[in-house]
N, C-alpha and C positions, 0 to 999 in steps of 0.2 A: 815593788818597783820603786827605784829611787826617783826623787823629784826631777833631776836633770834628765834621766832616761825617759820619764813620762812626758816631759816637755818636748824632747826630741821626737818621740812617737807622735805626739799631737801635730807637730809641724810636718812630719813625714806624710801623714795621711790627709793633710789639708782640712782639719776639723777644728771644732771648738774644744777639742781635747777629750781624752778618755778620763773618767772620773778619778782614778788614782792620782792624776796630775795635780790635784788640789786637795789631797787628803793626807792625813798623818799616820794612818795605819791601814793594814789590809782590811780590818773590820769596818773602818770608816769608809773604805773605798766601795763597799757594797751599797747598792742603792735599790730601793723598791720601785717597780714600774707596774702600771696597770693599763687598762684599756677603757673604752667608752662605757662599758657596763659598770665599772668601779665596784665589782663584787669581790675581787680578791687581788692580791698583789704578789709579785715575784721578785726575789732578791737576785739581782744580776751583778756581774763583775764590773760593768762599766758601760758607758755609752760613747760611741764614736759617731761624729757627724760629718761624713765626707761630703764634698761638694762636686766631685768629679768621679768618673769611672776609675781614673788612676788612684784617687784617694781610697776608693773601695778596695782595689787590689793591694795597695800599701797596707791597709788595715788587716786584710786577710793574711798577708805575708808576715806581718809583725806579730799579730796575735795568733797563737797556735791552738787555742782552745775552742770551745763551742761558740757558735755564732747564731744569733737570731736577728730578724729583720723587722723594722717598724717603719711605717709611713704615716698615715693619718690616724692609725690606731682605732678603726671602727669595727674590727673583728671583735667578737665578744667571748671567745673561749681560750685565750692564751696563745693564739696563733702568732703573736709577735714577741712572745716571752719564753725564756728558758733559764732555769736556775743556774747561776754561776757563769752565764754566757756573756760575751760582749754583744751588746745590742747595736746594730748599725741603724742609726736614725737617718733616713734618706730625705727628710723633709726639706733639706737645703739643696737638694738636687732637683731644681725646678726650672731649668732653662729650656727654651724652645731651640732645638738643634737644626731643624729644617722644616720649611713650609712650602709646599708646592700647590698653590691655589688651583692651577689649571688641572692638575691630576687628582686633586682632592686627597693629598697625603700629608701627614705631619709626623715628625719624629721629635720626641721630647725625652728629657731626663725623667726617670721613673718616679721621682718625688713630687713632680708637678701635680697640683690638684686640678680637677676638671674645671673648676671655676676660673682658674688662671688660664687654662687653655681656651676656654670659651671667649674670654676677653680678647685673645689674640686671633681667634677665628672669625669672630662676628664682623669685623670690618670687611672681610672678604665674602660675607654672606655664606659662611660655612658653619657646619655643626658637627658635634661628635656623633658618630653613627650609632654606637651602643654604649650606654653607661647606666649607672643606677639612677633612681628618680631624683636623687639629691647630688649636689655638685661639690660637696666637701671632701669626697674621697680622693685618694691619690691614684694616678694612672697605674703605677706599678703594683699597688695593692689590689686594684680592681682586676688587673690581669692575673695576679697571683691567685685570686679566689675565683677567677673566671666568672665575673659578674654578668648580670643581664639587667634589662630594664623593661619598659612598657612598649617597646618598639615593635610594631606589627610587621611580620615578614622577616624578622631578625631572630636571633637566638642569643647564645652566649657571646661575650665580647671576643672570644677566641676567633670567631669568624671574621673579625675586622682587623685583627693584628697581622700586619704584613711581615714584620720581623721584630726581633728583640736582641738585646745584648745581655749576655749572662757572664757574671764574674764567678769563677769556679773556686773550689776549695783549695786548689793548688796555685791560685793567683793568676789564672789565665782569663782573657776576655774573649768570649765566643760570640760570633754573629750567627743567629739561628733564624730559620724561616721554614716554610714548607718545602723549600728546595735544598736548604743547607741543614743537615742533621735533623730531618723532620721528626724522628722519634723523640729526641731530646726536646725539640721545640714543643711538641704536643704534650710532653710530660711537665714542662715548666708552666704551661698554661693551666691554671688550677692546681699547681703544685705546692702552694702555700709555703714557699720559701724553703722547701726541703732539698732542693737540688743546687741552689746557688742564689746569687743576688741579681735580680733584674735591675739593670742600670739604665737602659734606654729602651724605648718602645716606639715602633713605627706603626701608624694607624691609617686605615682608610677612613675618609670623612664623608659626610652627607651635606646636602644643601640646606641652608636655613630657610624654612618655608613658613608662610603664614598659615595658622591653624585656627579652626573654630571648634568649640567644645559642645558636644551634645550629650546630655545626661538623661537616662531613661531607667525607670524601675522595671525590671524584668522578672517574671515568675521563676523561681529557682528550678523547677522541673523543665523549663523551656530554655534555660540559659545556654546550654552546650550547643543546641541546634541554632539558637538565635545568634550566637557568636560566630559560628561557621558561615551562616548566611549573610549576616549584617556587618560583620567586621572582617573576618579572615578572607571573605570572598570579594572584598572591595579594594581597589587599587589606590583610592585617595586617603585611606586611613593611615595615620602616622603612629599614633599611640592609643593604647586602650588598657583599661583595667576595670574590674568590677569589685565593689566593696560589699562584704557581708558584715552586718553590724550585730552586736549583742542585743538582747540575750538569746535570740533564737537562731541567728545566722541563716535566715531563710528567705531573704528578700534582696537579691543582688541589685545594687545601684550601679549601672553600667555607664562608664565615663569614656567617651570616644573623642579623640582629637583628629580632625580631618583637614586636608588642605582646603584653603578657602581664599576667595578674592574679596571677601567682605571687609568693611572698614575695621581697623583695629579698635578694640575697646580699651586696650592698655598699650600705650605707645613705647613703653620701655623695651629696649633691646635685650637687656639683661636685668635680673633682679639685683639691686645694689647690695654690696657686701656690708656686713656689720649692722644690719637693721635691728631694731628693737622688736622682739617677738613676745613681749610679756603678755599681751592680750591673747595671743594664740595659745600660749602655755597655760594661762589661767582658764581658758575655755576647755582645754583638755582636762585640766584638774577638776573643773566643775562637773564635766560630763562623766568622769570616772570615779569621783570620790564623794560628791555631795548628793543628798536626797533629790530625786527628780532629775538625775543625770541624763536619763534616756530622753526626757523631754527637751533638755538643753541641747543635746546632740541633734535631735530632730529639727528643732527650730533654727539653730544657728549654723548647723553644718549641712544636713541633708536638704532642707528647703532652699538654702542659698545655692547649692549646687544645681538643684532642679530648675530654679527660676532666674538665675543671674546669667545673662549672656556673656560670653567671653570669646574674644578673637585676639590672638596674640602671635608673636613670632615663636618659632620652635625653641630658639635659644633662651627665650624668657622662661618658658615652662621647664627647660632643662637646667636652669640655674637656681632651682629651689635650694634653700638653706636648711640643713637638718636642725638648726636651732629652732625652727618653727614648730617642731614636734618634740623638742627636748623637754624634760621635766624642769621645773624651777630649781630643784635640787635632787641629787641622788642619795642623800644621806638617809632618807627614810624609804623611798621607793626607787626602783630602777626600771627603765623601759627596755625591753628586749625584743629581738626578732627570732623567728624560726621560719623555715621554708621547706615545703614538700612539693615534689614533682610527681605527677601521675600521667600515664598515657591518656589521650583525649577521650577514648572510648570508656574510660573508667570514671569519668567525672561524677556522674550521679551516685554511683556506689560509694566512691570515696567521700564525697560530701556528706552523705548520710552517716557514715562512720565517724567522720570528723565532728559533726554536730553532736552525735551521741557521746563521744569522748569528752568534749568540752562541757556538755550538760552534766556529766557525772563527775566532774573534777572541780577543784577550787581555782582553776585557771581564770585569771582576770584579763581576758583578751579584749583589746580595745577595738580591733577590727581585723578582718581577714581580707587581704587584697588578692584578687585572682588575676593572673597574667597569662601570657602564652609565649612559648619559645619554640622555635624551629629546632630540629635535630642538630646536634653538634657533631660534626665529622672531623674536627681538628684536634681537640684536647684528648689526652689519655684518660684522666680521671673525670670523665664527663658525667654530668648529672642528667643530660638529655640525650639518650641514645636513639630517641625518636621524638616526634612532635609531642610536647608536653603542655598540660595546664600546670601553672605554678601557683601555689597557695602560700602567701606571705602572712604570717601571724605576727601582729604587733601587740605585745602583751606587757602587762605591768605586774610587778611583784615587789613585796617588801624585800629590802636588801638582805635580810637575814633568813629568807625562806627559799634559797636557791635549791636546796636538796628536795623540797616538796614538789618542785616542778619536774623533777626527773621522772616520776611515775607517769604522768599524763603525756610528757614528751616522748617517752619510749613507746607508749601506746599509739601515738600518732605516727611515729617512725614505722612501727609494725604495720599500721594501716596502709601507709604509702608502699611499703615493700610488698605487702600482700596483693596490691593492685598493680604490681609490675613497675613501681616507681622508685624514687630515691628521696633522700633528705639532703639538705645543704649543710656544708661543713664549717662556715665561718662563725658559728654560734656556740652556745654553751655545750660542753662535752658530756652530755647526758647519755648519748647512745652507748650501748654495750659494744664490746669488740666484735661479737657475732653480728650485730646489726650493721656495724660499719663494713665488715667484710661482705655481707650480703648485699649491701647497697653499692659497694665499689669493688667488685671482683677484679678490677684491673690493678689492684694494689700490688699483686705479685710482680707484675711487669714493671710497675713503678719502682719497687724495691730493687729489682735487677738493674734498672737504669741508675738508681741512686748508688748502688755498690760500685758502679763503673766511674761515676763522676765525683762521688763523695765517699770513698771507701772508709774514711775515718769517721763518718757520721758527724761531721762538724756542724752542718746546718740543722739546727734542732729547734723545736718549740713544743709547747704543751700538747698540741694536737697530735703531732707525729710521735711524741713520747708515748702517748696513750694507745695509738692504733697501729703503728707500723710494726710488722712482724720481723724485727731485725735480730731478735735473740737467737 
C-alpha cells in the first residue's frame, strides 16, 4: 500500500491509521499483538481505530481481507487475534449515546468500559444490571463473550441487552433485538466476533442500592442447600459468591451482599481510577510464592473478610479494578482464569471430582469462586441452558508452562461435561474439538447463520479457527 493511499484510508475510516500508513515495507507493516495473558503473540496486518459506526463500516469496505476485533483485550485465548488480519480496535468508541434514567435504559458505543459507564450512571443512582466483578472490561467485549457476574436472580448479560447494532461483512449496519432478527441477535450474544462487529449496545439498568456484606464459613457438604435457602430464596440479596481456597478446596467462604439501611462504612460512590495496588499485588505474591503462604492468606485475607464490617453502595463494589489482582509482572508467571458450569443438582459430585483433579495435578490454583446463574433463554451459544453453579478458577502458572496446563484443564472440562455442564470459551484454547462440540452443540446452527451473514468468513480469530467446522 502506498503511503498516500494509506493516509487516505486512515482519514476515510476516522482512525489513528492502519499500520502500513507509517511503514516502509510490507514486512515492516506487520505487527505483533497479544492479550492480557501475554503468553503468545500474533502477527496481524495492521490496526484500525474507528471512533464511529461509520468508521467501522468504512474500514470493512476498504479492507477486503480477514478482520478480528479487540476491545479491552481481557480474553486469554486469541479471541481478539487472527494472523494476517486487520484488527479493529474499538477502544476509542466510548461515547454515551442515550440515557433514559426514568426507564433505566442506556445505549453506548461498544468500546466503552464499564467504569466509564458507571461514572455516567452514578449521578442518577443507576447501576449496571449485569457485568463482571471488575470494571475494566469493554461493554462490547462483555456482550461478545456473554459475560456474567455475582448478581443473584440474574444470569448472563444477554438477558439485559435490549438491542445492539452490528456492522456486517458487506458493510451494512443492522439493528438487532429480540423483535428484529432475533436469531441473529441471539447468535451475536456470545458470538465472539464471529458474525460481525458490535458497534452499539442498549442495556437495561438497575438501581444503585446500599449493600452490607455478610461473610460466613459454610461446610462444603452443606453449601448447595445453604445457598438455596439462605441466598437464592431471599429477595434482599444483590450479590453472592463463595471462595474455595487451596490446598484442599473444602471450606467455602460465603460472601453475600444484601440491601441495607445501615450507615456506610465507605462513603465512596465509586472506587477511584488509577489507584496504586502494589500492596495487594505483593500480598498475592506472598500468599502464592513464599513459605507460609497459606498462613498469610488466612491472616490477611480470610480473617479480614470474616471480621471487617462493610456497608457500601452497589456501584462502589461494581467498580473494582482488575489491577488489584494483577501480578507485578507477567515475565515469569501469568495469572489465568478458567470457568465451568454445572446444573445445580450436580454440585456435590462435580466439586468432588474437581478437588480430585486439582489434587492430582501441578495446577497452582489461587482460588475457586462459586457463583450462580439463571438459565439463559436469549443467546444461541449459551453456557447456561438451565440454572447453573459457576466455578471460576483463578490460577497461576509459569509463562513457559502453558502446555502443561492442557492436561488438567481437559480433565476439568470432561468433569463438567459428564455432569451435564459446560466450560467457558474466553480462556486458553486447551479444549479438544470433540469437547467443544459436546459443550456447544448449537455450533452447527451458529455456522449456518455465519454462512448467511459472513459467507467469506472474514470475521476470524484463533478461537473460531480452532473450533468452527467450516471446512
